[in-house]
C-alpha positions in Angstrom: 85.8 73.1 65.5 88.2 75.9 66.5 90.5 77.3 63.7 92.0 80.3 65.9 95.8 81.3 65.3 97.1 80.6 68.5 94.5 78.8 70.3 93.6 75.1 71.0 91.4 73.4 73.0 91.3 70.3 74.6 88.2 68.7 76.2 88.5 66.4 79.0 86.6 63.7 81.3 84.5 65.3 84.0 86.8 65.4 87.4 90.0 64.7 85.2 90.1 68.8 84.2 93.0 69.0 86.6 95.3 66.2 85.9 95.0 67.6 81.8 95.5 70.9 83.4 98.8 70.3 85.2 100.0 67.5 82.3 99.6 70.3 79.6 101.9 72.4 81.5 104.4 70.4 82.3 104.1 69.3 78.6 103.9 72.9 77.0 106.5 74.5 79.2 109.2 72.2 79.3 109.3 72.2 75.4 108.3 75.7 74.8 108.8 78.1 77.6 106.5 80.6 75.7 103.2 79.5 75.8 100.5 80.2 77.8 98.5 77.6 79.4 95.1 78.6 80.8 92.1 76.7 81.6 88.6 76.7 83.0 90.3 76.4 86.3 92.4 79.3 86.0 89.3 81.6 84.6 86.9 80.1 87.5 90.0 81.2 90.5 90.3 84.8 88.6 86.0 84.8 88.5 86.3 84.3 92.3 88.1 86.7 92.6 86.2 88.8 90.6 83.1 88.2 92.6 85.0 88.7 95.9 85.8 92.5 94.8 82.3 92.7 94.9 81.3 91.0 97.8 84.4 93.1 99.7 82.9 96.7 98.2 79.0 95.6 99.3 79.9 94.3 102.4 82.0 97.8 103.2 79.5 99.8 102.0 76.6 97.9 103.8 79.2 98.5 107.1 79.5 102.3 106.2 75.2 102.5 105.7 74.2 101.0 109.0 76.9 103.0 111.0 75.3 106.0 109.4 71.9 104.3 109.9 72.9 104.2 113.9 73.8 107.3 114.4 71.2 108.7 112.5 68.9 107.3 115.2 70.8 108.3 118.0 70.7 111.7 117.1 67.1 111.2 116.1 66.9 110.1 120.2 68.8 112.7 121.5 67.3 115.7 119.6 64.0 114.2 120.5 65.0 114.0 124.6 66.5 117.2 124.3 63.8 118.9 122.2 61.1 117.7 125.4 63.4 118.1 128.3 61.2 120.2 130.1 57.6 118.5 129.1 59.4 115.4 129.9 60.3 117.2 133.6 56.6 118.9 133.6 55.2 114.8 133.3 57.9 113.4 136.6 56.5 116.4 138.2 52.5 115.3 137.7 53.2 111.9 139.0 54.5 109.7 135.9 57.7 107.5 137.1 60.9 106.9 135.6 59.8 103.4 134.3 57.0 105.1 132.5 59.0 107.5 131.0 61.6 105.3 129.5 59.0 103.0 128.0 58.0 106.1 126.4 60.8 107.0 124.5 61.3 103.0 123.9 58.0 102.8 122.4 58.6 106.0 120.6 62.4 104.3 119.3 60.5 101.0 118.2 58.2 103.4 116.4 61.3 104.5 114.5 62.1 101.4 114.1 58.9 100.3 112.4 59.0 102.5 110.1 62.6 102.4 109.2 61.9 98.4 108.4 59.1 99.0 106.4 60.6 101.7 103.9 63.6 99.5 103.6 61.2 96.5 103.1 58.8 98.6 100.3 62.3 100.0 98.9 63.8 96.4 98.3 60.1 94.7 97.0 59.7 98.0 95.1 62.9 99.9 94.1 66.1 97.3 94.2 65.0 95.1 91.3 64.9 98.3 89.0 68.2 99.8 90.5 69.5 96.4 90.1 68.9 95.5 86.6 70.2 99.2 85.6 73.4 98.6 87.4 74.7 95.1 88.6 72.0 93.5 85.9 73.8 94.1 83.1 76.1 91.7 83.8 76.9 88.5 82.9 77.2 86.3 86.0 74.7 88.4 87.7 71.4 86.6 89.4 68.6 88.6 90.7 67.6 86.9 94.4 65.9 89.8 96.3 65.2 88.6 99.8 64.4 90.3 103.2 66.0 87.6 105.2 69.0 90.1 106.2 66.1 92.7 107.0 64.4 90.1 109.2 67.5 89.3 111.0 68.9 92.6 112.5 65.7 93.1 113.4 67.1 91.7 117.1 69.8 94.2 116.9 68.0 96.9 115.7 65.3 96.2 118.6 68.2 96.1 121.0 69.5 99.6 120.0 65.7 101.1 120.2 65.8 100.0 123.8 69.8 101.0 124.8 69.5 104.9 122.9 66.3 105.9 124.8 67.6 104.2 127.9 70.6 106.1 127.7 69.5 109.2 126.9 66.6 108.5 129.8 69.9 108.0 132.3 71.6 110.9 130.7 68.3 113.2 131.5 67.9 111.8 135.0 71.3 113.2 136.1 69.4 116.9 135.8 67.0 117.8 138.8 63.3 118.0 137.5 63.3 121.7 139.0 66.4 122.1 137.0 64.9 121.0 133.7 62.1 122.5 134.6 63.6 126.1 134.8 66.1 126.0 131.3 64.3 127.2 128.4 
């Protein structure tokens, strides 16, 4: 049903498309070396390469944004501990143990983590659909399937960071004596 010049379409039975493609290539290349044979299989391979580029670019962006987020969290916790250095020393002076101080800083980190998780889920639910529909959503191959599973799967990693970073800051803080921390302004 196609009367375009320089185009021929061949229907193959299901599962026979590779054999038909090979036959066409061998026959046409042998007789007419100038003809180009392109099948649905070639288009599928090309399309998979095209999608692969999206996955690589998206994965790279996730890594960069994740690194920025972790560094931001680290800097926030470091600034919090440094700005309250004297306060924490005074709390130690009136009887707060190092274990209680660590628990307080870890709880603060978990509050930051909970707020970030809540914001990520809210942005995903309310903002991502609109943003994706106006950008990638215009592509014919795009299917909208929003999920919070990646956010939930990263919670243990983020919880470990919410513990490790305050612990590191607390250990760093303990290298100075309580008296030195109280005296500094």
